[in-house]
MARDRENRO-351223 format. One record per residue (C-alpha): y, z, x. Coordinates in Angstrom, 3 decimals, m for minus. Layout:
        Y        Z        X
        Y        Z        X
...
END
This chain:
        Y        Z        X
    5.509   34.502  m38.305
    4.058   37.338  m36.258
    4.152   35.492  m32.936
    7.923   35.902  m32.680
    7.745   39.607  m33.540
    4.968   40.146  m31.001
    6.757   38.269  m28.214
   10.120   39.911  m28.914
    8.522   43.350  m29.225
    6.686   42.845  m25.941
    9.785   41.621  m24.078
   12.011   44.424  m25.385
    9.351   46.994  m24.479
    9.141   45.597  m20.935
   12.940   45.800  m20.592
   12.711   49.394  m21.779
   10.295   50.058  m18.901
    7.268   50.030  m21.125
    3.819   49.626  m19.648
    1.292   47.040  m20.770
   m1.593   49.394  m20.028
   m0.233   51.820  m22.654
   m1.256   49.358  m25.386
   m4.889   50.125  m24.580
   m4.188   53.817  m25.076
   m2.774   53.341  m28.592
   m5.298   54.813  m31.007
   m5.518   52.954  m34.324
   m7.898   54.613  m36.765
  m10.027   52.124  m38.661
   m8.750   49.172  m36.604
  m11.821   47.255  m37.698
  m10.549   47.289  m41.314
   m7.710   44.940  m40.340
  m10.186   42.711  m38.524
  m12.538   42.608  m41.526
   m9.720   41.785  m43.962
   m8.408   39.021  m41.699
  m11.864   37.546  m41.156
  m12.621   37.515  m44.892
   m9.312   35.815  m45.720
   m9.720   33.337  m42.861
  m13.320   32.483  m43.754
  m12.572   32.001  m47.433
   m9.613   29.721  m46.637
  m11.684   27.755  m44.135
  m14.637   27.381  m46.520
  m12.385   26.341  m49.412
  m10.589   23.800  m47.239
  m13.917   22.155  m46.455
  m15.429   22.555  m49.931
  m18.359   24.427  m48.406
  m18.711   27.197  m50.945
  m20.015   27.105  m54.502
  m17.423   24.644  m55.833
  m13.932   25.026  m57.299
  m15.158   27.108  m60.251
  m16.111   29.896  m57.873
  m12.635   29.975  m56.369
  m10.856   29.759  m59.692
  m12.889   32.671  m60.994
  m13.371   34.981  m57.997
  m10.793   34.260  m55.284
   m8.243   36.699  m56.703
  m10.843   39.484  m56.544
  m11.731   38.678  m52.941
   m8.032   38.674  m52.050
   m7.523   41.979  m53.873
  m10.439   43.454  m51.911
   m8.914   42.345  m48.579
   m5.539   43.843  m49.493
   m7.187   47.133  m50.405
   m8.975   47.121  m47.038
   m5.662   46.556  m45.221
   m3.906   49.264  m47.233
   m6.732   51.696  m46.391
   m6.284   50.896  m42.686
   m2.556   51.506  m42.898
   m2.976   54.791  m44.769
   m5.364   56.033  m42.068
   m2.514   55.528  m39.586
    0.517   56.310  m41.742
    1.782   58.925  m39.255
    2.625   56.100  m36.853
    6.190   54.979  m37.525
    5.445   51.258  m37.326
    2.737   51.591  m39.980
    5.318   52.626  m42.570
    6.980   49.218  m42.208
    3.627   47.452  m42.284
    2.713   49.308  m45.481
    5.993   48.290  m47.147
    5.435   44.658  m46.107
    1.845   44.589  m47.331
    2.795   46.202  m50.647
    5.718   43.818  m51.294
    3.513   40.788  m50.604
    0.659   42.319  m52.612
    2.921   42.849  m55.649
    4.274   39.294  m55.757
    0.896   37.701  m55.052
   m0.899   39.548  m57.828
    1.977   39.133  m60.272
    1.464   35.387  m59.790
   m2.276   35.067  m60.223
   m3.361   35.692  m56.640
   m1.078   33.177  m54.893
    2.123   33.661  m52.923
    4.858   31.522  m54.502
    6.823   29.398  m52.030
   10.195   27.731  m52.570
   10.992   24.690  m50.469
   14.587   24.747  m51.713
   16.843   24.346  m48.707
   13.963   23.413  m46.413
   14.525   19.796  m45.432
   11.754   17.357  m44.693
    9.293   18.599  m47.313
   10.622   16.828  m50.409
    8.057   14.026  m50.165
    5.281   16.581  m49.660
    6.023   18.555  m52.814
    6.788   15.686  m55.226
    3.193   14.764  m56.078
    1.646   18.151  m55.543
   m1.133   18.757  m58.072
   m0.750   21.836  m60.271
    2.113   23.069  m58.092
   m0.434   24.465  m55.665
   m0.909   23.372  m52.069
   m3.505   25.697  m50.623
   m5.798   28.507  m51.623
   m3.211   31.268  m51.098
    0.115   29.602  m51.998
    1.776   27.890  m54.940
    5.204   26.403  m55.555
    7.901   28.459  m57.239
    8.324   27.314  m60.846
   10.261   28.578  m63.849
    7.193   30.721  m64.682
    7.075   32.451  m61.293
    7.383   36.216  m61.469
    9.322   38.296  m58.907
   10.756   35.237  m57.154
   12.937   37.434  m54.930
    9.743   38.815  m53.304
    8.184   35.354  m52.798
    8.459   33.098  m49.750
   12.070   32.100  m50.407
   13.882   33.027  m47.165
   14.402   29.824  m45.199
   14.543   29.896  m41.416
   15.656   26.290  m40.806
   15.842   24.070  m37.776
   17.139   24.102  m35.063
   14.925   27.193  m34.829
   11.788   25.744  m33.203
    9.367   27.464  m35.585
   11.160   26.703  m38.842
    9.467   28.379  m41.786
    9.841   30.090  m45.131
    9.166   33.825  m45.302
    9.322   36.694  m47.780
   10.983   40.101  m47.732
    7.495   41.565  m47.202
    7.040   39.347  m44.147
   10.264   40.750  m42.676
    8.942   44.303  m43.022
    5.635   43.227  m41.457
    7.464   41.657  m38.517
    9.540   44.817  m38.023
    6.293   46.804  m38.038
    4.748   44.514  m35.405
    7.884   44.773  m33.251
    7.859   48.578  m33.535
    4.159   48.657  m32.661
    4.970   47.344  m29.182
    7.800   49.846  m28.800
    5.598   52.749  m29.824
    2.575   51.575  m27.847
    4.266   50.560  m24.596
    7.290   52.866  m24.334
    5.879   56.258  m25.155
    8.354   59.088  m24.740
   11.192   56.904  m23.421
   12.885   56.110  m26.705
   11.805   57.118  m30.157
   12.579   55.554  m33.492
   13.919   58.192  m35.847
   13.454   56.095  m38.983
   11.263   57.829  m41.561
   10.653   60.843  m39.319
END
């Protein structure tokens, strides 16, 4: 989901006479917090997918706490940089996803409604859950409107289902490239 925002942000910044070397001059306080949170989430997902860690009881009992910890790390990183305009969008996106995930037991609900080609995949899905961080939308799902329910269908080459929070995150990523590469040439006056 972020690839498109990164590529589009980069291309628009180049057209606006932005400079690639300016990205290296962008100072992000606590940048390592984002790296740590991503590595923890990635490692846990990888270990769970290969059944390499302490069994399913561990994940049932503690995964939500690990996920909560990673979200708190990301929020801390954003708050350290909240003066940067793009970080305001990233904070909104993280918070919207955080709210729906924790309202639903630590998993992001996903609706495949309107997404063709997945019907056979979801029919026999055990416990309405298909990976460590996602579950299917059911009648018990809370805050469905914040879940992954926005369908970006084919013919778009990277068809997917996203959430409102993801949209804010993508806007934040796009604005990062504008702020980093095009300093002083055009400013975003949102939330100034």
